[in-house]
Each structure stands twice: as structure tokens, then as C-alpha cells.
ZADO-1210 file (C-alpha; in nm, 4 decimals, padded with zeros to 6 digits):
<atoms>
<atom x="03.6430" y="01.2068" z="01.8021" code="MET" pos="1"/>
<atom x="03.6378" y="01.0240" z="01.4136" code="GLN" pos="2"/>
<atom x="03.9208" y="01.1323" z="01.1442" code="ILE" pos="3"/>
<atom x="03.9196" y="01.0199" z="00.7651" code="ARG" pos="4"/>
<atom x="04.1987" y="00.8839" z="00.6054" code="VAL" pos="5"/>
<atom x="04.3393" y="00.7863" z="00.2750" code="GLY" pos="6"/>
<atom x="04.4791" y="00.7813" z="-00.0036" code="TYR" pos="7"/>
<atom x="04.5477" y="00.8099" z="-00.4139" code="GLU" pos="8"/>
<atom x="04.8663" y="00.6255" z="-00.5695" code="ILE" pos="9"/>
<atom x="04.8751" y="00.7086" z="-00.9725" code="VAL" pos="10"/>
<atom x="05.1593" y="00.4891" z="-01.1167" code="TYR" pos="11"/>
<atom x="05.2665" y="00.3894" z="-01.5193" code="GLN" pos="12"/>
<atom x="05.3326" y="00.1130" z="-01.5390" code="LEU" pos="13"/>
<atom x="05.5643" y="-00.0125" z="-01.8984" code="PRO" pos="14"/>
<atom x="05.4037" y="-00.3881" z="-01.8822" code="GLN" pos="15"/>
<atom x="05.1949" y="-00.5674" z="-01.6286" code="PRO" pos="16"/>
<atom x="05.3859" y="-00.5501" z="-01.3057" code="THR" pos="17"/>
<atom x="05.3948" y="-00.6980" z="-00.9420" code="PRO" pos="18"/>
<atom x="05.2751" y="-00.5204" z="-00.6465" code="MET" pos="19"/>
<atom x="05.3249" y="-00.5634" z="-00.2946" code="ILE" pos="20"/>
<atom x="05.0875" y="-00.2792" z="-00.1100" code="LEU" pos="21"/>
<atom x="05.1028" y="-00.2409" z="00.2768" code="VAL" pos="22"/>
<atom x="04.8617" y="00.0521" z="00.2996" code="LEU" pos="23"/>
<atom x="04.5346" y="-00.0339" z="00.4844" code="GLY" pos="24"/>
<atom x="04.4668" y="00.0304" z="00.8900" code="VAL" pos="25"/>
<atom x="04.6976" y="-00.2080" z="01.0996" code="HIS" pos="26"/>
<atom x="04.4737" y="-00.5045" z="01.2541" code="TYR" pos="27"/>
<atom x="04.4834" y="-00.3395" z="01.5540" code="SER" pos="28"/>
<atom x="04.2523" y="-00.0570" z="01.5133" code="ARG" pos="29"/>
<atom x="04.0238" y="-00.1931" z="01.3284" code="ALA" pos="30"/>
<atom x="03.7193" y="-00.2597" z="01.5655" code="SER" pos="31"/>
<atom x="03.7644" y="00.1796" z="01.5548" code="ASP" pos="32"/>
<atom x="03.6949" y="00.1767" z="01.1661" code="MET" pos="33"/>
<atom x="03.3592" y="00.2587" z="01.0728" code="LEU" pos="34"/>
<atom x="03.3872" y="00.0840" z="00.7421" code="ARG" pos="35"/>
<atom x="03.6480" y="-00.1248" z="00.5208" code="PRO" pos="36"/>
<atom x="03.9545" y="00.0974" z="00.3981" code="ASP" pos="37"/>
<atom x="04.0319" y="-00.2235" z="00.1770" code="GLN" pos="38"/>
<atom x="04.3140" y="-00.0992" z="-00.1699" code="VAL" pos="39"/>
<atom x="04.0647" y="-00.0204" z="-00.4940" code="ILE" pos="40"/>
<atom x="04.2452" y="-00.0881" z="-00.7818" code="VAL" pos="41"/>
<atom x="04.1480" y="00.1059" z="-01.1276" code="SER" pos="42"/>
<atom x="04.1806" y="-00.0507" z="-01.3845" code="PRO" pos="43"/>
<atom x="03.9944" y="-00.4019" z="-01.1228" code="PRO" pos="44"/>
<atom x="04.3107" y="-00.6631" z="-01.1274" code="VAL" pos="45"/>
<atom x="04.2285" y="-00.9847" z="-00.8750" code="PRO" pos="46"/>
<atom x="04.3545" y="-00.8631" z="-00.5232" code="ILE" pos="47"/>
<atom x="04.5415" y="-01.1076" z="-00.2723" code="ALA" pos="48"/>
<atom x="04.5263" y="-01.0504" z="00.0712" code="TYR" pos="49"/>
<atom x="04.8420" y="-01.1871" z="00.3745" code="PHE" pos="50"/>
<atom x="04.9966" y="-01.1103" z="00.6625" code="ARG" pos="51"/>
<atom x="05.3930" y="-01.0186" z="00.6619" code="ASP" pos="52"/>
<atom x="05.6352" y="-01.1339" z="00.9795" code="LEU" pos="53"/>
<atom x="05.5364" y="-00.8284" z="01.1782" code="PHE" pos="54"/>
<atom x="05.1885" y="-00.9106" z="01.1840" code="GLY" pos="55"/>
<atom x="05.0805" y="-00.6692" z="00.9083" code="ASN" pos="56"/>
<atom x="04.7821" y="-00.6601" z="00.6258" code="TRP" pos="57"/>
<atom x="04.9948" y="-00.6444" z="00.2681" code="CYS" pos="58"/>
<atom x="04.7931" y="-00.7062" z="-00.0845" code="SER" pos="59"/>
<atom x="04.9357" y="-00.8343" z="-00.3850" code="ARG" pos="60"/>
<atom x="04.8394" y="-00.7596" z="-00.7298" code="ILE" pos="61"/>
<atom x="04.9934" y="-00.7739" z="-01.1045" code="VAL" pos="62"/>
<atom x="04.9287" y="-00.3913" z="-01.2251" code="ALA" pos="63"/>
<atom x="04.8059" y="-00.4201" z="-01.5495" code="PRO" pos="64"/>
<atom x="05.0451" y="-00.1924" z="-01.7924" code="ALA" pos="65"/>
<atom x="04.9562" y="00.1678" z="-01.8570" code="GLY" pos="66"/>
<atom x="04.8361" y="00.4028" z="-01.5549" code="ARG" pos="67"/>
<atom x="04.6823" y="00.2594" z="-01.2541" code="VAL" pos="68"/>
<atom x="04.4873" y="00.4645" z="-00.9734" code="ARG" pos="69"/>
<atom x="04.4628" y="00.2461" z="-00.6154" code="LEU" pos="70"/>
<atom x="04.2489" y="00.4605" z="-00.3877" code="THR" pos="71"/>
<atom x="04.1398" y="00.3838" z="00.0147" code="GLY" pos="72"/>
<atom x="03.9211" y="00.5782" z="00.2343" code="ASP" pos="73"/>
<atom x="03.7783" y="00.4687" z="00.5705" code="THR" pos="74"/>
<atom x="03.6374" y="00.6898" z="00.8966" code="VAL" pos="75"/>
<atom x="03.7996" y="00.5774" z="01.2362" code="VAL" pos="76"/>
<atom x="03.6869" y="00.6150" z="01.5629" code="ASN" pos="77"/>
<atom x="03.8980" y="00.8449" z="01.7717" code="ASP" pos="78"/>
<atom x="03.9518" y="00.8553" z="02.1853" code="THR" pos="79"/>
<atom x="04.1258" y="01.1947" z="02.0728" code="GLY" pos="80"/>
<atom x="04.3468" y="01.1722" z="02.3295" code="GLN" pos="81"/>
<atom x="04.7347" y="01.2422" z="02.3442" code="PRO" pos="82"/>
<atom x="04.9835" y="00.9962" z="02.3157" code="ASP" pos="83"/>
<atom x="05.0469" y="00.7956" z="02.5891" code="PRO" pos="84"/>
<atom x="05.2892" y="00.9257" z="02.8778" code="TYR" pos="85"/>
<atom x="05.4269" y="00.7062" z="03.1573" code="GLU" pos="86"/>
<atom x="05.7615" y="00.9073" z="03.2779" code="PRO" pos="87"/>
<atom x="05.8252" y="00.6388" z="03.5451" code="ASP" pos="88"/>
<atom x="05.8200" y="00.3264" z="03.2859" code="ALA" pos="89"/>
<atom x="06.1740" y="00.1684" z="03.3407" code="GLN" pos="90"/>
<atom x="06.3695" y="-00.0167" z="03.1184" code="GLN" pos="91"/>
<atom x="06.4208" y="-00.4186" z="03.1094" code="PHE" pos="92"/>
<atom x="06.7921" y="-00.5782" z="03.0677" code="PRO" pos="93"/>
<atom x="06.8359" y="-00.7351" z="02.7884" code="VAL" pos="94"/>
<atom x="06.7073" y="-01.0809" z="02.9753" code="GLN" pos="95"/>
<atom x="06.4716" y="-00.9853" z="03.0554" code="ALA" pos="96"/>
<atom x="06.3302" y="-00.8736" z="02.7493" code="LEU" pos="97"/>
<atom x="05.9892" y="-01.1345" z="02.5653" code="PRO" pos="98"/>
<atom x="06.1052" y="-01.3410" z="02.2640" code="ASP" pos="99"/>
<atom x="05.9180" y="-01.0949" z="02.0595" code="ASP" pos="100"/>
<atom x="06.0914" y="-00.8093" z="02.1683" code="ALA" pos="101"/>
<atom x="06.4822" y="-00.9301" z="02.1111" code="LEU" pos="102"/>
<atom x="06.4343" y="-00.8691" z="01.7035" code="THR" pos="103"/>
<atom x="06.4171" y="-00.4733" z="01.7358" code="PHE" pos="104"/>
<atom x="06.7450" y="-00.4682" z="01.9277" code="LEU" pos="105"/>
<atom x="06.9208" y="-00.5970" z="01.6106" code="LEU" pos="106"/>
<atom x="07.0908" y="-00.3505" z="01.3649" code="GLY" pos="107"/>
<atom x="06.8174" y="-00.3903" z="01.0135" code="SER" pos="108"/>
<atom x="06.8984" y="-00.1993" z="00.7295" code="ARG" pos="109"/>
<atom x="06.8122" y="00.1407" z="00.7574" code="TYR" pos="110"/>
<atom x="06.9137" y="00.1499" z="01.1855" code="CYS" pos="111"/>
<atom x="07.2870" y="00.1002" z="01.1977" code="GLU" pos="112"/>
<atom x="07.3594" y="00.0110" z="01.5522" code="THR" pos="113"/>
<atom x="07.7096" y="-00.0893" z="01.4651" code="ASP" pos="114"/>
<atom x="07.8322" y="00.2254" z="01.3549" code="ARG" pos="115"/>
<atom x="07.6043" y="00.4109" z="01.6048" code="LEU" pos="116"/>
<atom x="07.6590" y="00.2517" z="01.9309" code="ILE" pos="117"/>
<atom x="07.9545" y="00.4548" z="02.1171" code="GLU" pos="118"/>
<atom x="07.8123" y="00.7691" z="01.9658" code="ILE" pos="119"/>
<atom x="07.4716" y="00.6292" z="02.1785" code="ALA" pos="120"/>
<atom x="07.6729" y="00.6039" z="02.4310" code="TRP" pos="121"/>
<atom x="07.8490" y="00.8704" z="02.5064" code="SER" pos="122"/>
<atom x="07.5284" y="01.1248" z="02.3850" code="LEU" pos="123"/>
<atom x="07.2586" y="00.9462" z="02.6381" code="PHE" pos="124"/>
<atom x="07.5051" y="00.6890" z="02.9108" code="GLY" pos="125"/>
<atom x="07.4434" y="00.9808" z="03.1625" code="GLY" pos="126"/>
<atom x="07.0676" y="01.0149" z="03.1122" code="ALA" pos="127"/>
<atom x="06.7942" y="00.8331" z="03.3209" code="PRO" pos="128"/>
<atom x="06.7394" y="00.4620" z="03.1966" code="GLN" pos="129"/>
<atom x="06.4085" y="00.4031" z="03.0923" code="GLY" pos="130"/>
<atom x="06.1819" y="00.7065" z="02.9426" code="TRP" pos="131"/>
<atom x="06.4520" y="00.9279" z="03.0221" code="GLY" pos="132"/>
<atom x="06.6389" y="00.8039" z="02.8012" code="ARG" pos="133"/>
<atom x="06.4279" y="00.7364" z="02.5294" code="VAL" pos="134"/>
<atom x="06.3132" y="01.0967" z="02.5270" code="GLN" pos="135"/>
<atom x="06.6606" y="01.2263" z="02.5575" code="ALA" pos="136"/>
<atom x="06.7288" y="01.0875" z="02.2572" code="VAL" pos="137"/>
<atom x="06.4512" y="01.2593" z="02.0604" code="CYS" pos="138"/>
<atom x="06.4861" y="01.5985" z="02.2416" code="ASP" pos="139"/>
<atom x="06.9024" y="01.5685" z="02.0415" code="PHE" pos="140"/>
<atom x="06.7596" y="01.3450" z="01.7224" code="VAL" pos="141"/>
<atom x="06.4148" y="01.6528" z="01.6896" code="HIS" pos="142"/>
<atom x="06.7278" y="01.9101" z="01.7110" code="ARG" pos="143"/>
<atom x="07.0116" y="01.7986" z="01.5225" code="HIS" pos="144"/>
<atom x="06.8007" y="01.7019" z="01.2128" code="ILE" pos="145"/>
<atom x="06.6232" y="01.9868" z="01.0173" code="ALA" pos="146"/>
<atom x="06.3079" y="01.8665" z="00.8820" code="PHE" pos="147"/>
<atom x="06.3532" y="01.8988" z="00.5006" code="SER" pos="148"/>
<atom x="06.1222" y="01.7316" z="00.1865" code="TYR" pos="149"/>
<atom x="06.3297" y="01.8737" z="-00.0586" code="ALA" pos="150"/>
<atom x="06.6461" y="01.6709" z="00.0742" code="ASP" pos="151"/>
<atom x="06.4394" y="01.3023" z="00.0774" code="ALA" pos="152"/>
<atom x="06.6191" y="01.0637" z="-00.0282" code="ARG" pos="153"/>
<atom x="06.4823" y="00.6924" z="00.0074" code="ALA" pos="154"/>
<atom x="06.7874" y="00.5607" z="00.0659" code="THR" pos="155"/>
<atom x="06.9497" y="00.7198" z="00.3443" code="ARG" pos="156"/>
<atom x="07.0223" y="00.5508" z="00.7009" code="THR" pos="157"/>
<atom x="07.0184" y="00.6603" z="00.9574" code="ALA" pos="158"/>
<atom x="07.4305" y="00.6916" z="00.9900" code="TRP" pos="159"/>
<atom x="07.3437" y="00.9107" z="00.7111" code="GLU" pos="160"/>
<atom x="07.1253" y="01.1246" z="00.9157" code="ALA" pos="161"/>
<atom x="07.3297" y="01.1668" z="01.1648" code="TYR" pos="162"/>
<atom x="07.6049" y="01.3105" z="00.9574" code="GLY" pos="163"/>
<atom x="07.3595" y="01.5329" z="00.7424" code="GLU" pos="164"/>
<atom x="07.1489" y="01.6666" z="00.9328" code="ARG" pos="165"/>
<atom x="06.8265" y="01.6739" z="00.7250" code="LYS" pos="166"/>
<atom x="06.5873" y="01.5013" z="00.6308" code="GLY" pos="167"/>
<atom x="06.1978" y="01.3802" z="00.6662" code="VAL" pos="168"/>
<atom x="06.0131" y="01.1912" z="00.8989" code="CYS" pos="169"/>
<atom x="06.1438" y="00.8955" z="00.8206" code="ARG" pos="170"/>
<atom x="06.5084" y="00.9976" z="00.8785" code="ASP" pos="171"/>
<atom x="06.4316" y="01.1172" z="01.2454" code="PHE" pos="172"/>
<atom x="06.2299" y="00.7082" z="01.3471" code="ALA" pos="173"/>
<atom x="06.5641" y="00.5714" z="01.2029" code="HIS" pos="174"/>
<atom x="06.8352" y="00.7817" z="01.3826" code="LEU" pos="175"/>
<atom x="06.5662" y="00.7396" z="01.6739" code="ALA" pos="176"/>
<atom x="06.5432" y="00.3665" z="01.7253" code="VAL" pos="177"/>
<atom x="06.9352" y="00.2801" z="01.6205" code="ALA" pos="178"/>
<atom x="07.0027" y="00.5601" z="01.9370" code="PHE" pos="179"/>
<atom x="06.7355" y="00.3201" z="02.1441" code="CYS" pos="180"/>
<atom x="06.8768" y="-00.0496" z="02.0270" code="ARG" pos="181"/>
<atom x="07.2457" y="00.1494" z="02.1111" code="CYS" pos="182"/>
<atom x="07.1388" y="00.1169" z="02.4534" code="LEU" pos="183"/>
<atom x="06.9283" y="-00.1736" z="02.4710" code="ASN" pos="184"/>
<atom x="06.6078" y="-00.0205" z="02.4614" code="VAL" pos="185"/>
<atom x="06.3928" y="-00.2367" z="02.2056" code="PRO" pos="186"/>
<atom x="06.2595" y="-00.0013" z="01.9753" code="ALA" pos="187"/>
<atom x="06.0540" y="-00.0711" z="01.6312" code="ARG" pos="188"/>
<atom x="06.0149" y="00.1668" z="01.3378" code="TYR" pos="189"/>
<atom x="05.5720" y="00.2677" z="01.2757" code="CYS" pos="190"/>
<atom x="05.3882" y="00.4314" z="00.9297" code="THR" pos="191"/>
<atom x="05.0472" y="00.5569" z="00.9155" code="GLY" pos="192"/>
<atom x="04.8903" y="00.8739" z="00.9146" code="TYR" pos="193"/>
<atom x="04.9353" y="01.1614" z="01.1652" code="LEU" pos="194"/>
<atom x="04.6674" y="01.4870" z="01.0639" code="GLY" pos="195"/>
<atom x="04.6706" y="01.8483" z="01.2385" code="ASP" pos="196"/>
<atom x="04.3724" y="01.7775" z="01.4472" code="MET" pos="197"/>
<atom x="04.5108" y="02.0148" z="01.8032" code="GLY" pos="198"/>
<atom x="04.8678" y="02.1742" z="01.6329" code="GLU" pos="199"/>
<atom x="04.8594" y="02.5598" z="01.4804" code="THR" pos="200"/>
<atom x="04.8472" y="02.6481" z="01.1091" code="PRO" pos="201"/>
<atom x="05.0269" y="02.6894" z="00.8569" code="PRO" pos="202"/>
<atom x="05.0034" y="02.2923" z="00.7700" code="PHE" pos="203"/>
<atom x="05.2587" y="02.1509" z="00.5674" code="GLY" pos="204"/>
<atom x="05.1314" y="01.9253" z="00.3242" code="PRO" pos="205"/>
<atom x="04.9739" y="01.6113" z="00.4178" code="MET" pos="206"/>
<atom x="05.1287" y="01.2775" z="00.3376" code="ASP" pos="207"/>
<atom x="05.2324" y="00.9219" z="00.5537" code="PHE" pos="208"/>
<atom x="05.3643" y="00.9754" z="00.9223" code="ALA" pos="209"/>
<atom x="05.6916" y="00.7934" z="01.0761" code="ALA" pos="210"/>
<atom x="05.7058" y="00.7685" z="01.4478" code="TRP" pos="211"/>
<atom x="05.8630" y="00.4517" z="01.7087" code="PHE" pos="212"/>
<atom x="05.7310" y="00.3061" z="01.9667" code="GLU" pos="213"/>
<atom x="06.0021" y="00.1831" z="02.2463" code="ALA" pos="214"/>
<atom x="05.9662" y="-00.1296" z="02.5262" code="TYR" pos="215"/>
<atom x="05.9404" y="00.0113" z="02.8422" code="LEU" pos="216"/>
<atom x="05.7789" y="-00.1361" z="03.1816" code="GLY" pos="217"/>
<atom x="05.6858" y="-00.4394" z="02.9266" code="GLY" pos="218"/>
<atom x="05.4641" y="-00.2797" z="02.7176" code="ARG" pos="219"/>
<atom x="05.5340" y="-00.0122" z="02.4349" code="TRP" pos="220"/>
<atom x="05.5772" y="00.3335" z="02.3789" code="TYR" pos="221"/>
<atom x="05.4824" y="00.5407" z="02.1362" code="THR" pos="222"/>
<atom x="05.7167" y="00.8106" z="02.0205" code="PHE" pos="223"/>
<atom x="05.8264" y="01.0784" z="01.8081" code="ASP" pos="224"/>
<atom x="06.1558" y="01.2475" z="01.7716" code="ALA" pos="225"/>
<atom x="06.0098" y="01.4649" z="01.4481" code="ARG" pos="226"/>
<atom x="05.7195" y="01.6163" z="01.6236" code="ASN" pos="227"/>
<atom x="05.9121" y="01.5387" z="01.9463" code="ASN" pos="228"/>
<atom x="05.5529" y="01.6572" z="02.1528" code="THR" pos="229"/>
<atom x="05.2121" y="01.4406" z="02.1229" code="ARG" pos="230"/>
<atom x="04.9969" y="01.4234" z="01.9493" code="ARG" pos="231"/>
<atom x="04.5851" y="01.3024" z="01.8730" code="ILE" pos="232"/>
<atom x="04.4638" y="01.1522" z="01.5885" code="GLY" pos="233"/>
<atom x="04.7934" y="00.8775" z="01.5129" code="ARG" pos="234"/>
<atom x="04.6375" y="00.5831" z="01.3069" code="VAL" pos="235"/>
<atom x="04.9002" y="00.3402" z="01.2034" code="LEU" pos="236"/>
<atom x="04.9060" y="00.1423" z="00.9306" code="ILE" pos="237"/>
<atom x="05.2513" y="-00.1033" z="00.9919" code="ALA" pos="238"/>
<atom x="05.5077" y="-00.1676" z="01.1741" code="ARG" pos="239"/>
<atom x="05.8321" y="-00.3042" z="01.1481" code="GLY" pos="240"/>
<atom x="06.2528" y="-00.2935" z="01.2266" code="ARG" pos="241"/>
<atom x="06.3034" y="-00.0297" z="00.9723" code="ASP" pos="242"/>
<atom x="06.1463" y="00.1304" z="00.6541" code="ALA" pos="243"/>
<atom x="06.2706" y="-00.1245" z="00.4140" code="ALA" pos="244"/>
<atom x="05.9650" y="-00.3542" z="00.6793" code="ASP" pos="245"/>
<atom x="05.6857" y="-00.1213" z="00.5928" code="VAL" pos="246"/>
<atom x="05.6591" y="00.0165" z="00.2532" code="ALA" pos="247"/>
<atom x="05.3356" y="00.1424" z="00.1011" code="ILE" pos="248"/>
<atom x="05.3795" y="-00.0040" z="-00.2023" code="THR" pos="249"/>
<atom x="05.7128" y="-00.2653" z="-00.3447" code="THR" pos="250"/>
<atom x="05.7008" y="-00.2319" z="-00.7804" code="THR" pos="251"/>
<atom x="05.9057" y="-00.5931" z="-00.9153" code="PHE" pos="252"/>
<atom x="05.9409" y="-00.3630" z="-01.2983" code="GLY" pos="253"/>
<atom x="06.0179" y="-00.0248" z="-01.3873" code="PRO" pos="254"/>
<atom x="05.7457" y="00.2586" z="-01.2500" code="ASN" pos="255"/>
<atom x="05.7038" y="00.6239" z="-01.2816" code="THR" pos="256"/>
<atom x="05.5439" y="00.7243" z="-01.0210" code="LEU" pos="257"/>
<atom x="05.2553" y="01.0471" z="-01.1908" code="GLU" pos="258"/>
<atom x="05.0419" y="01.1664" z="-00.8615" code="SER" pos="259"/>
<atom x="05.0215" y="00.9989" z="-00.4620" code="PHE" pos="260"/>
<atom x="04.7698" y="01.2349" z="-00.2164" code="ARG" pos="261"/>
<atom x="04.7089" y="01.1983" z="00.1579" code="VAL" pos="262"/>
<atom x="04.4210" y="01.3021" z="00.3858" code="TRP" pos="263"/>
<atom x="04.3270" y="01.2335" z="00.7256" code="THR" pos="264"/>
<atom x="04.0947" y="01.4910" z="00.8337" code="ASP" pos="265"/>
<atom x="03.8802" y="01.5165" z="01.1518" code="GLU" pos="266"/>
<atom x="03.4673" y="01.4202" z="01.0958" code="VAL" pos="267"/>
<atom x="03.2850" y="01.7833" z="01.1506" code="THR" pos="268"/>
<atom x="02.9392" y="01.8324" z="01.1402" code="GLY" pos="269"/>
</atoms>
């Protein structure tokens, strides 16, 4: 199948403003893209590119004062298969983990493992290690948090999501990531596109999505505590320790978000 993905983000800026953008499809999907998805800035400005500490493609601009429009659009080839399922995938002991997985055992800005570790072991210590334990985390978080756009808050942490029991997809991901790390399962936060292909209407408004990956059986597997089901058509943008590492835009100055639109649709015909 083919999936068209893209975005349009419009800011009002009172002064020239440096920005970091993490908006391109992840390099691991580069061979799947039918055309480049470079960000287009209106009015045009020079764009510099770099890769961050996690390998994500990032762009740097200095946006001019006034109305600034960021757009991107591409078509991605996709297998159309649901997220991989490997119930026999085992958890590695910490001493056997690869070096690059260790970072994803540690607490981070939105995932306070120190505050959640006792809760995690009391809730999931009896679950079977490996895939079963990560799935138990997803089952709990899916039931525990009520999804609500009206209750979105950019500063909500995993600890606060646990206590408040409401939030959006990033809150589901943060709490599940924090619980997994408390249980010695490396977990990393993901952001990207996730459409409604294969789902039953009515569909909610489209937005960038958040999920997570857990390291089991020698590889990273996708888990989604918000939807808690295997989905098709995920298109990854970036991975990191939590949402602070993969913000789609970071703006170094005052700004007003005027409009925000995301699309991810199966190409038909």
C-alpha cells in the first residue's frame, strides 16, 4: 500500500526567530519514500540539516518576523502489515544489554523512574518477563488513562499522568515507557504518523502520534499503550528518551501557533 503523509504548520512571529524542526520521515524509511519530504518554509529562508544524538534528521532555520508557514508532503510505500507480534520475545538481563540500549533504562524529563519504580514492581512484578510484561504495562496504561484532547498539557509527566488519569497519546507513551524502564526493559519514545487505515469509523481528528518501542529478544518492538492494538501504516519521524527529544518544532523566541494540520491517508486509485 501507499500512504500520503504531510503537515502544514503556521506561526505568527513578532521577530526573527531561530527554530529547530524535526518533521521529516525517519531515515529508516528513506527507501520507502516516493519523493523527498523536505520542509518548505514560506517565505523562503536558508535551511541547514543535521542529525541529533539519536540519529533523527533535523532542520535549522531562522524564521522571519510575521506569518511563517511550514509544509511537507510525501508518499511512502508500506507493507500494509500490522505491527510485529512476537509473544516469545524475552527480556535480556541488564548486564547482557547492548551499550546503546542502556540510555533507555534511565529516567528522563517526562519519565520519572525514581517516582514510579515501587508502583511498577507492585503492579507488574508478577507478570511473565519479556513480551508478556510489556503487554501487561500497555494493558494497564490503556485502562488507566482516559484519552482527552481537551486535557492535553505539554508539561504533563508520566508521574502526573498516573495520578491524573487523563491525557493524550504522548501521556500514554510516557507512562508506559517509564514503567518499562522501572522493570529493566529498555524503552524509547517514538513520534510519527498513524492513520486510520483498517480501523472502524468514526475517526478522530488527525495529529502526529506517539507510541514506544521496547527492547526484547535482541531487537526493538513497537508497542502502543494508547490504542493497545496492532495497527497498520505507522510512519516513524523520530525516536528519543521522551517527547523532549523529539519535539516537532523548537522555537527560540515568542511565537503564536496560528494553525496546525496533519494528514496521513492511503493512496487509492
